[in-house]
C-alpha positions as CSV (number, residue, x, y, z in Angstrom):
1,X,-0.2,0.1,0.1
2,X,2.8,2.3,0.7
3,X,3.6,2.2,-3.3
4,X,-0.2,2.7,-3.5
5,X,0.0,5.5,-1.3
6,X,3.3,7.3,-3.2
7,X,1.9,6.3,-6.5
8,X,-1.5,8.6,-6.4
9,X,0.5,11.3,-4.8
10,X,3.6,11.8,-6.7
11,X,3.2,12.8,-9.9
12,X,4.5,11.1,-13.0
13,X,4.7,7.5,-12.3
14,X,3.3,4.2,-13.5
15,X,-0.2,3.9,-13.3
16,X,-1.1,2.7,-9.9
17,X,-3.2,-0.6,-10.3
18,X,-5.8,-0.9,-7.6
19,X,-7.5,-4.1,-7.1
20,X,-10.3,-6.2,-4.9
21,X,-9.4,-7.2,-1.2
22,X,-11.1,-11.1,-0.8
23,X,-10.6,-13.0,1.9
24,X,-7.1,-10.8,3.5
25,X,-5.2,-10.4,0.1
26,X,-5.4,-8.5,-2.9
27,X,-6.8,-10.4,-5.6
28,X,-6.2,-8.7,-9.1
29,X,-9.3,-8.2,-11.4
30,X,-10.0,-10.4,-14.4
31,X,-12.7,-9.5,-15.9
32,X,-10.5,-7.0,-18.7
33,X,-12.6,-4.1,-17.2
34,X,-11.8,-1.2,-15.4
35,X,-11.7,2.3,-14.4
36,X,-9.6,5.5,-14.4
37,X,-8.8,7.0,-11.3
38,X,-7.1,10.7,-11.7
39,X,-6.0,13.4,-9.2
40,X,-8.4,15.9,-9.6
41,X,-5.7,18.6,-8.8
42,X,-3.7,18.4,-11.5
43,X,-6.4,16.3,-14.1
44,X,-3.9,13.7,-14.3
45,X,-4.9,10.6,-14.0
46,X,-3.0,8.3,-11.5
47,X,-4.3,4.3,-11.1
48,X,-6.6,2.2,-13.2
49,X,-9.4,0.4,-10.8
50,X,-10.4,-3.5,-11.8
51,X,-14.0,-3.8,-12.6
52,X,-15.6,-6.7,-10.8
53,X,-17.7,-9.1,-12.8
54,X,-20.3,-10.9,-10.8
55,X,-18.5,-14.0,-10.4
56,X,-15.9,-11.8,-8.4
57,X,-17.6,-10.4,-6.3
58,X,-19.6,-13.8,-5.9
59,X,-16.2,-14.9,-4.4
60,X,-15.8,-12.1,-2.4
61,X,-19.1,-12.9,-1.0
62,X,-18.5,-16.5,-0.6
63,X,-15.3,-15.6,1.5
64,X,-17.6,-13.6,4.0
65,X,-20.1,-16.3,4.1
66,X,-17.3,-18.8,5.4
67,X,-15.8,-16.3,7.5
68,X,-19.0,-15.3,9.3
69,X,-20.1,-18.7,11.7
70,X,-16.6,-18.0,13.6
71,X,-16.8,-14.8,13.6
72,X,-20.5,-14.5,14.9
73,X,-19.3,-16.8,17.5
74,X,-16.3,-14.9,18.6
75,X,-17.1,-13.4,21.9
76,X,-18.2,-9.9,22.5
77,X,-15.2,-8.7,24.6
78,X,-12.8,-10.2,21.5
79,X,-15.1,-7.8,18.9
80,X,-14.7,-5.1,21.0
81,X,-10.9,-6.0,21.9
82,X,-10.5,-5.7,18.1
83,X,-12.5,-2.4,17.6
84,X,-10.4,-0.7,20.0
85,X,-7.5,-2.0,18.1
86,X,-9.1,-0.7,14.8
87,X,-9.8,2.8,16.4
88,X,-6.0,3.3,17.2
89,X,-4.5,2.2,14.2
90,X,-7.3,4.0,12.3
91,X,-5.9,7.3,14.5
92,X,-2.5,6.4,14.0
93,X,-2.5,6.3,10.4
94,X,-4.9,8.8,9.8
95,X,-2.7,10.9,8.0
96,X,-1.8,8.6,5.7
97,X,-6.0,8.0,5.0
98,X,-6.1,11.5,4.6
99,X,-3.1,11.8,1.6
100,X,-5.4,9.3,-0.2
101,X,-8.4,11.1,0.3
102,X,-6.6,14.2,-1.0
103,X,-4.8,12.9,-3.5
104,X,-8.0,11.3,-5.8
105,X,-11.1,13.0,-4.1
106,X,-9.5,16.8,-4.1
107,X,-10.3,17.9,-0.7
108,X,-8.1,20.0,1.1
109,X,-5.9,17.8,3.5
110,X,-7.8,19.6,6.8
111,X,-10.8,18.4,5.3
112,X,-9.8,15.0,4.3
113,X,-8.4,14.6,7.9
114,X,-11.8,16.1,9.7
115,X,-13.4,12.9,7.5
116,X,-11.5,10.4,9.1
117,X,-11.6,11.8,12.4
118,X,-15.6,12.2,12.2
119,X,-14.9,8.4,11.0
120,X,-13.2,7.1,13.9
121,X,-16.2,8.9,16.2
122,X,-18.3,5.7,14.9
123,X,-15.8,3.4,15.5
124,X,-15.4,4.5,19.0
125,X,-19.1,4.0,19.7
126,X,-19.0,0.7,18.1
127,X,-16.1,0.0,20.2
128,X,-18.9,-0.4,23.1
129,X,-20.4,-3.4,21.4
130,X,-21.0,-5.2,24.5
131,X,-23.2,-2.5,26.1
132,X,-25.2,-1.6,22.5
133,X,-26.5,-5.7,22.3
134,X,-27.3,-5.7,25.9
135,X,-31.3,-7.5,26.0
136,X,-34.1,-7.3,28.3
137,X,-35.3,-10.3,30.9
138,X,-38.6,-10.3,32.6
139,X,-38.3,-13.0,35.2
140,X,-41.3,-14.7,36.2
141,X,-43.2,-13.1,32.8
142,X,-45.9,-15.9,33.8
143,X,-45.7,-18.6,36.6
144,X,-41.9,-20.5,36.2
145,X,-41.8,-18.6,33.0
146,X,-39.2,-15.9,32.1
147,X,-38.5,-13.9,28.7
148,X,-35.8,-12.4,27.3
149,X,-34.7,-10.8,24.4
150,X,-31.1,-11.1,22.2
151,X,-29.5,-9.3,19.1
152,X,-28.1,-11.4,16.4
153,X,-26.2,-10.9,13.3
154,X,-27.9,-11.0,10.2
155,X,-25.0,-12.5,8.4
156,X,-23.4,-11.0,5.0
157,X,-23.9,-7.2,4.5
158,X,-23.0,-5.3,1.5
159,X,-21.8,-1.4,2.0
160,X,-22.1,0.3,-1.5
161,X,-20.3,4.3,-1.0
162,X,-20.1,7.6,-2.3
163,X,-16.9,9.5,-3.7
164,X,-17.7,12.4,-1.7
165,X,-16.7,10.3,2.1
166,X,-14.5,7.5,0.7
167,X,-13.1,6.4,4.6
168,X,-15.7,8.0,6.4
169,X,-19.1,6.6,5.2
170,X,-17.0,3.1,4.8
171,X,-16.1,3.5,8.7
172,X,-19.9,4.2,9.5
173,X,-21.0,0.9,7.7
174,X,-18.5,-1.8,8.6
175,X,-18.0,-0.8,12.3
176,X,-21.5,-1.7,13.5
177,X,-21.8,-3.7,11.4
178,X,-18.8,-6.3,12.0
179,X,-18.9,-5.1,16.0
180,X,-22.3,-6.9,16.0
181,X,-21.1,-10.3,14.4
182,X,-21.8,-9.6,10.8
183,X,-18.9,-9.8,7.8
184,X,-19.1,-7.3,5.1
185,X,-18.0,-6.7,1.5
186,X,-17.9,-3.0,0.7
187,X,-18.4,-1.7,-2.9
188,X,-16.3,1.6,-2.9
189,X,-17.1,4.5,-5.4
190,X,-14.9,3.6,-8.8
191,X,-13.9,7.4,-8.3
192,X,-11.7,7.5,-5.3
193,X,-11.2,3.4,-4.5
194,X,-7.5,3.7,-3.2
195,X,-8.8,4.6,0.6
196,X,-10.8,1.6,0.8
197,X,-7.5,-1.1,0.6
198,X,-6.0,0.9,3.1
199,X,-8.4,0.4,5.5
200,X,-8.7,-3.3,4.4
201,X,-4.6,-3.8,4.9
202,X,-4.7,-2.0,8.5
203,X,-7.6,-4.1,9.4
204,X,-5.9,-7.2,8.6
205,X,-3.1,-5.6,10.7
206,X,-4.8,-5.3,14.0
207,X,-6.1,-9.1,13.6
208,X,-9.2,-9.0,11.9
209,X,-10.3,-12.4,10.7
210,X,-10.0,-13.4,6.7
211,X,-13.0,-12.7,4.8
212,X,-14.6,-10.9,7.7
213,X,-14.2,-7.4,5.3
214,X,-13.7,-7.6,1.9
215,X,-13.7,-4.9,-1.0
216,X,-14.6,-4.9,-4.6
217,X,-14.4,-2.5,-7.2
218,X,-16.8,-1.9,-10.2
219,X,-19.4,0.3,-11.6
220,X,-23.1,-1.3,-12.0
221,X,-22.7,-5.0,-12.6
222,X,-20.7,-5.5,-9.4
223,X,-24.0,-3.6,-7.7
224,X,-26.3,-6.0,-9.4
225,X,-24.2,-9.1,-8.1
226,X,-24.7,-7.1,-4.4
227,X,-28.2,-6.6,-4.7
228,X,-29.3,-10.0,-6.5
229,X,-27.0,-12.3,-4.4
230,X,-28.9,-14.5,-2.0
231,X,-25.9,-14.9,0.3
232,X,-26.3,-11.0,1.0
233,X,-28.8,-10.7,3.8
234,X,-28.4,-6.4,3.9
235,X,-27.1,-3.6,1.8
236,X,-26.3,0.2,3.4
237,X,-25.8,2.9,0.6
238,X,-25.2,6.4,0.6
239,X,-25.4,8.2,-2.7
240,X,-27.8,10.2,-5.1
241,X,-31.5,9.9,-5.2
242,X,-32.3,7.9,-8.4
243,X,-29.8,5.3,-7.3
244,X,-31.1,5.2,-3.9
245,X,-34.3,4.6,-5.3
246,X,-32.8,1.6,-8.3
247,X,-30.7,0.1,-5.0
248,X,-34.0,0.4,-2.6
249,X,-35.9,-1.5,-4.5
250,X,-33.8,-4.1,-6.7
251,X,-32.2,-5.0,-2.9
252,X,-35.4,-5.6,-1.2
253,X,-37.0,-7.2,-4.0
254,X,-34.9,-9.5,-3.6
255,X,-35.5,-9.9,0.0
256,X,-32.7,-8.1,1.6
257,X,-33.2,-5.6,4.1
258,X,-32.0,-2.2,2.7
259,X,-31.1,1.2,4.2
260,X,-30.5,3.8,1.7
261,X,-29.5,7.7,2.1
262,X,-29.9,9.5,-0.9
263,X,-29.8,13.2,-2.1
264,X,-30.2,16.8,-0.6
265,X,-30.9,20.2,-0.5
266,X,-30.4,21.9,2.3
267,X,-31.8,25.2,3.3
268,X,-30.3,27.5,6.0
269,X,-33.0,29.9,7.1
270,X,-31.8,32.9,8.1
271,X,-34.5,35.4,10.3
272,X,-33.8,39.3,10.2
273,X,-33.0,39.3,13.8
274,X,-29.5,36.7,13.2
275,X,-26.2,37.4,13.6
276,X,-25.1,38.4,9.9
277,X,-21.5,38.1,10.3
278,X,-22.0,34.7,11.9
279,X,-24.8,33.8,9.5
280,X,-22.6,34.8,6.4
281,X,-19.4,32.7,8.2
282,X,-21.7,29.5,8.1
283,X,-23.0,29.9,4.6
284,X,-19.7,30.0,3.3
285,X,-18.3,26.8,5.4
286,X,-21.1,24.8,4.6
287,X,-21.6,25.8,1.2
288,X,-18.1,25.7,-0.1
289,X,-16.0,23.1,2.1
290,X,-15.1,20.1,0.3
291,X,-16.4,22.2,-3.1
292,X,-19.9,21.6,-1.9
293,X,-19.4,18.0,-2.4
294,X,-21.1,17.2,0.8
295,X,-24.6,15.3,1.6
296,X,-25.1,18.1,3.8
297,X,-23.7,20.9,2.4
298,X,-25.6,24.2,2.4
299,X,-26.9,24.7,-1.1
300,X,-30.1,27.4,-0.3
301,X,-29.9,30.0,2.1
302,X,-33.6,31.4,2.7
303,X,-33.1,35.0,3.5
304,X,-36.2,36.2,5.7
305,X,-37.1,40.1,5.4
306,X,-34.7,42.9,5.2
307,X,-31.6,40.6,6.1
308,X,-31.5,39.6,2.3
309,X,-29.2,42.3,1.7
310,X,-26.5,42.5,4.1
311,X,-26.4,39.0,4.4
312,X,-26.0,38.4,0.3
313,X,-23.1,41.4,0.5
314,X,-21.2,39.9,3.5
315,X,-21.3,36.8,1.7
316,X,-20.1,38.3,-1.3
317,X,-17.1,40.5,0.6
318,X,-16.3,36.8,1.5
319,X,-15.4,35.2,-1.4
320,X,-12.2,36.5,-2.9
321,X,-10.5,35.4,0.6
322,X,-11.3,31.7,-0.5
323,X,-8.0,30.1,-2.0
324,X,-8.8,27.7,-4.2
325,X,-6.1,25.0,-5.6
326,X,-4.1,21.5,-4.7
327,X,-5.3,20.4,-1.7
328,X,-1.9,19.5,-0.6
329,X,-1.0,23.3,-0.3
330,X,-1.1,24.5,3.1
331,X,-3.1,27.7,2.5
332,X,-5.9,26.4,0.2
333,X,-9.1,26.1,1.7
334,X,-11.4,24.4,-1.2
335,X,-10.1,21.8,-4.0
336,X,-11.0,20.7,-7.1
337,X,-14.1,18.7,-8.0
338,X,-13.8,14.7,-8.7
339,X,-14.1,15.0,-12.5
340,X,-13.9,17.3,-15.2
341,X,-17.5,15.9,-16.4
342,X,-18.8,16.7,-13.1
343,X,-17.2,20.1,-12.7
344,X,-18.3,20.8,-15.9
345,X,-22.3,20.1,-14.9
346,X,-21.7,22.2,-11.9
347,X,-21.1,25.0,-13.4
348,X,-23.4,24.3,-16.1
349,X,-25.6,25.8,-13.1
350,X,-24.1,29.4,-13.2
351,X,-26.1,30.0,-16.6
352,X,-28.8,28.4,-16.1
353,X,-29.8,30.2,-13.2
354,X,-29.0,33.4,-15.4
355,X,-31.3,32.7,-18.1
356,X,-33.9,32.0,-15.7
357,X,-33.6,35.3,-14.1
358,X,-31.5,35.3,-10.9
359,X,-28.5,37.3,-10.5
360,X,-25.0,36.0,-11.1
361,X,-23.0,37.9,-7.9
362,X,-20.0,35.1,-7.8
363,X,-19.0,33.5,-11.1
364,X,-17.0,30.8,-9.8
365,X,-15.5,30.1,-13.6
366,X,-13.3,33.4,-13.3
367,X,-11.5,32.1,-10.1
368,X,-11.3,29.1,-11.4
369,X,-7.3,29.3,-11.9
370,X,-5.1,28.3,-14.5
371,X,-4.0,24.3,-15.3
372,X,-6.2,21.1,-16.3
373,X,-7.1,20.3,-12.9
374,X,-10.7,20.7,-12.1
375,X,-11.6,23.5,-10.4
376,X,-14.5,25.8,-10.2
377,X,-14.4,28.7,-7.7
378,X,-17.1,29.8,-5.2
379,X,-20.3,30.8,-6.8
380,X,-23.0,33.1,-5.7
381,X,-26.6,33.4,-7.1
382,X,-29.1,35.6,-5.5
383,X,-33.0,36.1,-6.5
384,X,-33.0,32.5,-7.0
385,X,-36.5,31.1,-7.7
386,X,-38.5,28.4,-6.4
387,X,-39.7,26.9,-9.8
388,X,-35.9,27.3,-11.3
389,X,-33.8,24.4,-12.4
390,X,-30.9,25.0,-9.9
391,X,-33.0,25.2,-7.4
392,X,-35.0,22.1,-7.8
393,X,-31.6,19.8,-9.0
394,X,-29.1,18.7,-6.7
395,X,-25.6,20.4,-7.8
396,X,-23.4,19.0,-5.8
397,X,-20.9,21.5,-6.0
398,X,-19.6,25.1,-5.0
399,X,-23.2,27.1,-6.2
400,X,-24.9,28.8,-3.5
401,X,-28.5,30.2,-4.0
402,X,-30.2,32.6,-2.3
403,X,-33.9,32.6,-1.8
404,X,-35.5,35.7,-0.4
405,X,-39.0,36.0,1.4
406,X,-41.3,38.1,3.5
407,X,-41.9,35.8,6.6
408,X,-40.7,32.7,8.5
409,X,-44.3,31.2,7.4
410,X,-42.9,31.5,4.1
411,X,-39.4,30.2,4.7
412,X,-40.8,27.2,6.0
413,X,-43.0,26.2,3.6
414,X,-40.1,26.3,1.3
415,X,-38.4,23.6,3.5
416,X,-41.1,21.7,4.1
417,X,-42.5,21.6,0.1
418,X,-39.2,20.8,-1.2
419,X,-39.4,17.5,-2.2
420,X,-35.4,16.5,0.0
421,X,-35.3,16.2,3.8
422,X,-32.1,15.4,4.3
423,X,-30.8,18.3,6.6
424,X,-32.2,21.8,7.8
425,X,-30.9,25.0,9.5
426,X,-32.0,28.1,11.0
427,X,-30.2,31.1,12.2
428,X,-32.1,33.3,15.2
429,X,-31.5,35.0,18.2
430,X,-35.0,33.6,19.3
431,X,-35.2,30.6,21.2
432,X,-39.2,30.2,20.6
433,X,-38.6,31.0,17.0
434,X,-36.0,28.1,17.0
435,X,-37.9,25.6,19.0
436,X,-41.2,26.1,16.5
437,X,-38.9,25.8,13.8
438,X,-37.2,22.1,15.4
439,X,-40.7,21.1,16.0
440,X,-42.9,21.6,12.2
441,X,-39.7,21.4,9.9
442,X,-40.3,18.8,7.6
443,X,-36.4,16.8,7.7
444,X,-34.1,14.5,9.5
445,X,-31.7,16.3,11.0
446,X,-31.7,20.0,12.2
447,X,-29.4,22.4,12.7
448,X,-29.9,25.8,15.2
449,X,-27.3,27.7,14.5
450,X,-25.5,25.1,13.4
451,X,-25.0,24.6,9.4
452,X,-23.8,21.2,9.2
453,X,-26.0,19.5,12.2
454,X,-24.1,16.0,11.5
455,X,-25.1,14.0,14.7
456,X,-22.7,12.4,16.9
457,X,-21.9,8.9,16.4
458,X,-24.3,7.6,19.2
459,X,-27.4,9.4,17.4
460,X,-28.4,8.1,14.2
461,X,-27.7,10.3,10.8
462,X,-30.5,10.3,8.0
463,X,-33.2,12.4,6.2
464,X,-36.7,12.2,5.4
465,X,-38.6,12.5,1.9
466,X,-36.6,11.4,-0.8
467,X,-33.9,11.9,1.0
468,X,-34.2,8.0,2.8
469,X,-35.4,4.9,1.4
470,X,-36.3,2.5,4.2
471,X,-37.3,3.3,7.5
472,X,-33.3,2.9,9.0
473,X,-31.0,5.8,9.5
474,X,-26.9,5.0,9.8
475,X,-25.0,4.3,12.7
476,X,-25.6,5.2,15.9
477,X,-28.7,3.3,17.8
478,X,-30.3,2.7,14.5
479,X,-27.1,0.9,12.8
480,X,-27.0,-1.4,15.5
481,X,-30.5,-2.2,14.7
482,X,-30.1,-2.5,11.2
483,X,-27.5,-5.5,11.2
484,X,-28.8,-7.2,13.8
485,X,-32.2,-9.6,14.3
486,X,-34.1,-9.5,17.6
487,X,-35.1,-12.5,19.1
488,X,-37.3,-13.3,22.2
489,X,-36.6,-16.5,24.2
490,X,-39.1,-18.1,26.6
491,X,-38.5,-20.7,28.7
492,X,-39.1,-22.3,31.7
493,X,-37.3,-25.0,33.8
494,X,-38.9,-28.1,35.8
495,X,-39.2,-27.2,39.2
496,X,-36.2,-28.2,41.2
497,X,-39.1,-29.4,44.4
498,X,-40.8,-31.8,41.9
499,X,-38.5,-32.7,39.3
500,X,-37.4,-36.7,38.8
501,X,-33.6,-35.2,38.3
502,X,-31.0,-35.1,41.3
503,X,-29.9,-31.6,40.8
504,X,-27.8,-32.0,43.9
505,X,-29.2,-29.7,45.9
506,X,-32.1,-29.7,48.8
507,X,-35.4,-30.3,47.8
508,X,-37.1,-27.3,49.3
509,X,-39.0,-24.2,48.2
């Protein structure tokens, strides 16, 4: 993996071949199909990732299936010990993981380190698996009858993860899944796949048994093979809404439990009494951080009443200070987008907004800089209307839209009528209004003067409406429930006073 890491970071070397990880070892793909991996900051291809066939996916699933009985039988104390080792190993190697993220995704190194840190929080939560799997016990539910509940692993589970968080989201899945006693097959994004292999190698190094964690790369062929495989009991997915809907429908049709976290159009409501400087700082960091390629990124600022002019001016004033460039440069605050095609798609919304009547306050194409990297500077559109394509579509890039409304009720209606319900935020000094907003708003995660309300690891992450398919959010208590099945045991034992069996103690009541 050291060679892979160096190849991804340094320029002018041979392309790294990125292969599968099955049953504790690298396995070269045999399909003859592959995809390019780029350094988005330079536009140069740095790797070639193998695409799996259905037969290669089956090989990974069979390795997981073979490892499951022994892993399920491993005591909670030993599983917990391995989770603690996992946490320490990933913490020690966090910079190596982060550098791969910057090399393949493009996010600045500080963002990459933050991604690893948020993944580590879920691993830390999973370390408490002996407590998290505790059941309930009712003695003497009926005469001589005791009843108790237990939770057991579902078997082999699959994870299909997005390009924007190639380390964190897999950790959100495999840490609780493995802690619960399942075995895991990961299909990471083919756009930035190398972090998954480094994590696989680190898991082997801490002593995780071969076959408990496997990685297969690929495209729709690999995805469909996981969804259709009879030995896969559950699928976790994070990605766009159209794909999430497809994953959910095909997976559930095949009899699997599916959690499919989907797209977003996150609104940040700013009331007239808000601290404008604080709100502007929040809009900039939440709208342009990681080049806007976050499912929790703010993409719409809803300016209520007379706060609009001051707020738009404060945001505009901050944009020239954002340095765009290679994420390895220490003073860079925003890196490139993941691919040239995605950059061009995101940039097209600037013209679409202008043509529909929005005001282009900042055009990121003018500040993208020279070179072949996939850069787009921060873009700001004012006077966006709900019927515009720039409002309706999930842009997933550094294009922030401002919608102006007159009242709080209009702002709330705008958020609630949007088809997405992932996250939302409100900025105000009024505690009563904030409390009413959290009561009324139709979204799964709410921030009060917090622009990106990603829950801590001991709560669960997920949205409502078209931002979630299925009923289960990811990690936290709902993650533990998703990766286990409940079982209730009703027991009765012979009364020692009447039993014919010699129990070795006085037969008295």
